[in-house]
C-alpha positions as CSV (number, residue, x, y, z in Angstrom):
1,M,-31.0,31.6,8.4
2,S,-33.0,28.4,8.0
3,E,-32.5,25.1,9.6
4,K,-29.2,23.6,8.6
5,G,-27.5,20.4,9.7
6,G,-30.4,19.5,11.9
7,L,-30.0,22.8,13.7
8,C,-32.4,25.7,13.9
9,L,-30.1,28.7,13.3
10,N,-32.9,31.4,13.2
11,T,-31.5,33.1,16.4
12,S,-28.4,35.3,16.1
13,G,-26.5,37.7,18.3
14,I,-23.4,39.7,18.6
15,F,-20.5,38.0,20.3
16,I,-19.1,40.1,23.2
17,S,-16.5,37.9,25.0
18,E,-15.6,34.5,26.4
19,S,-16.0,34.0,30.1
20,K,-13.2,33.0,32.5
21,N,-15.4,30.0,33.2
22,R,-14.9,27.3,30.6
23,F,-17.7,26.8,28.0
24,L,-19.4,30.1,28.7
25,C,-19.5,33.5,26.9
26,S,-21.5,36.7,26.6
27,V,-23.6,37.4,23.6
28,L,-25.8,40.4,22.8
29,V,-29.2,38.9,22.0
30,D,-32.0,41.3,21.1
31,G,-30.1,44.1,22.9
32,V,-29.7,42.0,26.1
33,E,-26.3,40.7,27.2
34,T,-26.9,36.9,27.6
35,I,-24.7,34.2,28.9
36,C,-24.4,31.4,26.3
37,Y,-22.8,28.0,26.2
38,I,-19.8,27.3,23.9
39,P,-19.7,23.6,22.9
40,S,-15.9,23.5,22.4
41,S,-13.2,21.8,24.5
42,C,-10.9,24.7,23.8
43,R,-11.4,28.4,24.1
44,L,-12.5,29.8,20.8
45,D,-10.1,32.8,21.0
46,N,-7.3,30.3,20.4
47,F,-8.6,30.1,16.8
48,L,-10.9,33.0,16.0
49,D,-11.4,36.6,17.1
50,L,-15.2,36.6,17.6
51,Q,-15.5,39.9,19.4
52,G,-18.2,42.0,17.7
53,R,-19.0,39.3,15.1
54,K,-22.5,37.9,14.4
55,V,-23.0,34.4,15.7
56,Y,-25.8,31.9,15.3
57,L,-27.3,30.4,18.3
58,T,-29.3,27.2,19.0
59,P,-31.6,26.7,21.9
60,N,-30.4,24.4,24.7
61,I,-33.1,21.9,25.0
62,S,-31.6,19.8,27.8
63,P,-33.5,20.3,31.1
64,K,-30.1,20.4,32.9
65,A,-28.8,23.3,30.7
66,S,-27.9,26.4,32.7
67,T,-28.0,28.6,29.6
68,E,-30.8,29.3,27.1
69,Y,-28.6,29.2,24.0
70,A,-25.4,27.6,22.6
71,V,-23.1,29.4,20.2
72,T,-23.1,27.2,17.1
73,A,-21.7,29.0,14.0
74,I,-20.7,32.2,12.4
75,P,-21.7,33.3,8.9
76,Y,-18.8,33.0,6.4
77,K,-19.0,33.8,2.7
78,R,-22.0,31.8,1.4
79,S,-21.9,29.2,4.2
80,V,-21.1,29.0,7.9
81,I,-18.1,28.0,10.0
82,L,-19.3,25.6,12.7
83,L,-18.0,26.2,16.2
84,N,-18.9,22.9,17.8
85,S,-16.0,20.4,17.5
86,S,-18.4,17.5,17.7
87,F,-19.7,18.3,14.2
88,A,-16.5,16.8,12.8
89,N,-17.6,13.4,14.1
90,K,-21.2,14.0,12.9
91,A,-19.9,14.8,9.5
92,V,-17.9,11.6,9.3
93,N,-20.7,9.6,10.7
94,N,-23.2,10.9,8.1
95,C,-20.9,10.1,5.2
96,I,-18.8,7.1,6.3
97,H,-20.9,4.7,4.1
98,N,-20.4,6.9,1.1
99,R,-18.1,6.2,-1.8
100,Q,-15.5,8.8,-0.6
101,F,-14.7,6.4,2.3
102,A,-14.5,3.3,0.1
103,F,-10.8,3.0,1.0
104,L,-11.9,1.8,4.5
105,G,-13.3,-1.4,2.9
106,K,-16.4,-3.0,4.4
107,R,-18.4,-0.6,6.6
108,S,-21.5,-2.5,7.4
109,M,-20.8,-2.7,11.1
110,V,-19.2,0.6,12.0
111,K,-19.3,1.2,15.7
112,K,-19.2,4.7,17.3
113,E,-17.3,5.6,20.5
114,Y,-16.2,2.0,20.9
115,S,-13.7,0.8,23.4
116,V,-10.7,-1.2,21.9
117,D,-8.3,-2.5,24.5
118,G,-8.9,0.5,26.7
119,Y,-8.8,3.0,23.9
120,K,-12.1,4.8,23.1
121,A,-12.2,5.0,19.3
122,D,-14.4,7.6,17.6
123,F,-15.2,4.9,15.1
124,Y,-14.3,1.2,14.9
125,I,-14.7,-1.3,12.1
126,P,-14.5,-4.8,13.7
127,C,-14.1,-6.9,10.6
128,S,-10.9,-5.1,9.6
129,K,-9.7,-4.1,13.1
130,T,-9.7,-0.5,12.0
131,I,-9.8,2.4,14.4
132,I,-10.6,5.9,13.3
133,E,-9.7,9.0,15.4
134,V,-11.4,12.3,14.3
135,K,-10.1,15.7,15.1
136,S,-11.4,19.1,14.2
137,V,-9.7,22.4,13.3
138,I,-11.1,25.9,13.0
139,S,-9.5,28.6,10.9
140,L,-10.4,31.6,8.8
141,D,-7.4,31.0,6.6
142,T,-7.4,28.7,3.5
143,S,-4.5,26.9,5.1
144,A,-5.3,25.7,8.6
145,L,-2.6,24.9,11.2
146,F,-3.1,21.8,13.3
147,P,-2.8,21.7,16.2
148,T,-2.8,25.2,17.5
149,V,-3.1,24.4,21.2
150,F,-1.5,21.7,23.4
151,S,-3.6,18.7,24.3
152,Q,-2.4,16.0,26.7
153,R,-5.5,14.0,25.9
154,S,-4.6,13.9,22.2
155,L,-1.0,12.8,23.1
156,D,-2.4,10.0,25.3
157,Q,-4.7,8.9,22.5
158,L,-1.8,8.7,20.0
159,Q,0.2,6.6,22.4
160,Q,-2.7,4.2,22.7
161,I,-3.0,4.2,18.9
162,K,0.7,3.4,18.6
163,D,0.3,0.5,21.0
164,L,-2.7,-0.8,18.9
165,L,-0.8,-0.5,15.7
166,S,1.9,-2.6,17.2
167,S,-0.7,-5.2,18.1
168,G,-2.0,-5.6,14.5
169,Y,-4.7,-3.0,14.3
170,Y,-5.2,-0.5,11.5
171,A,-5.6,3.2,12.2
172,Y,-6.8,6.3,10.4
173,Y,-6.5,9.9,11.7
174,F,-9.1,12.3,10.2
175,I,-8.5,16.0,10.6
176,V,-11.7,17.8,9.7
177,S,-11.9,21.6,9.0
178,L,-15.1,23.2,10.3
179,N,-14.6,25.9,7.7
180,P,-15.7,24.5,4.4
181,Y,-13.4,26.9,2.5
182,V,-10.1,25.5,4.0
183,K,-8.0,24.0,1.2
184,E,-5.2,22.4,3.2
185,I,-4.2,21.5,6.7
186,I,-0.6,22.1,7.8
187,L,0.8,19.9,10.6
188,N,2.4,22.1,13.2
189,K,6.0,20.9,13.5
190,N,6.5,22.9,16.6
191,S,3.9,21.0,18.5
192,A,4.4,17.9,20.7
193,L,1.7,16.2,18.8
194,Y,3.7,16.3,15.5
195,S,6.3,13.8,16.6
196,A,3.6,11.5,18.1
197,I,1.7,11.6,14.9
198,Q,4.8,10.7,12.9
199,E,5.6,7.8,15.2
200,C,2.1,6.4,14.4
201,V,2.5,7.1,10.7
202,D,5.8,5.1,10.8
203,L,3.7,2.2,12.1
204,G,1.1,2.4,9.4
205,M,-1.4,5.0,10.5
206,E,-2.8,7.0,7.6
207,I,-3.8,10.7,7.9
208,Y,-6.6,12.2,5.9
209,G,-7.8,15.9,5.8
210,Y,-11.4,16.9,5.1
211,S,-13.6,20.0,5.1
212,C,-17.2,19.7,6.2
213,G,-20.2,21.7,5.2
214,I,-24.0,21.6,5.0
215,K,-25.9,19.6,2.4
216,N,-29.6,18.7,2.5
217,N,-29.9,20.0,6.0
218,E,-27.1,17.7,7.2
219,V,-23.6,18.2,8.3
220,C,-21.4,16.3,5.9
221,I,-17.9,15.8,4.6
222,K,-17.5,18.3,1.7
223,T,-14.2,17.3,0.2
224,R,-10.9,15.8,0.9
225,I,-8.1,18.3,1.4
226,S,-4.3,18.1,1.5
227,I,-2.3,17.4,4.7
228,I,1.0,19.2,4.6
229,S,3.6,17.6,7.0
């Protein structure tokens, strides 16, 4: 596998299991069981059964890294499913000035990870007082359920967004599939997050679904996909 999305994915292994310690797993690399880093805020077994699957690894270049490799992706059909949730933000960042995001209006001064009245926005457009929150979803199905796990942090963020909407800000909630073949995202009505999302929607927040993929060696937004509420 060649370099994709700024990542060197030449190294692969066979996934063994996730560790009890957060962010760690065991991978068989060249016949040797190796402890690797998982760059995901949630355990991957909440979304995928990786045991025995081929995984792509990237070298950890940080001098503070305690592992040699990070688990980054799995091969899927003619592409890959990325396993690092931060790639959702990178995909939006790489494409936010493109025509597909024209509905956001002027985007000459988009700020990343910007604090707005105590809320840390993934992206903020000062001229229109627009905040953008980006979430990722991983699924092997063409219909991805969101969310699949409870997140107090996400609930707290939505409460902050609700307060900002009431104060005259605009808000967008982007849910990005790390599987480029997902066709729709279904909001999980049994989750606590569902009602919090709806409260923000009632105040004007807009929700958009996207899939991301690889183009010209960059992680990018592939297409807009449906949100089913």
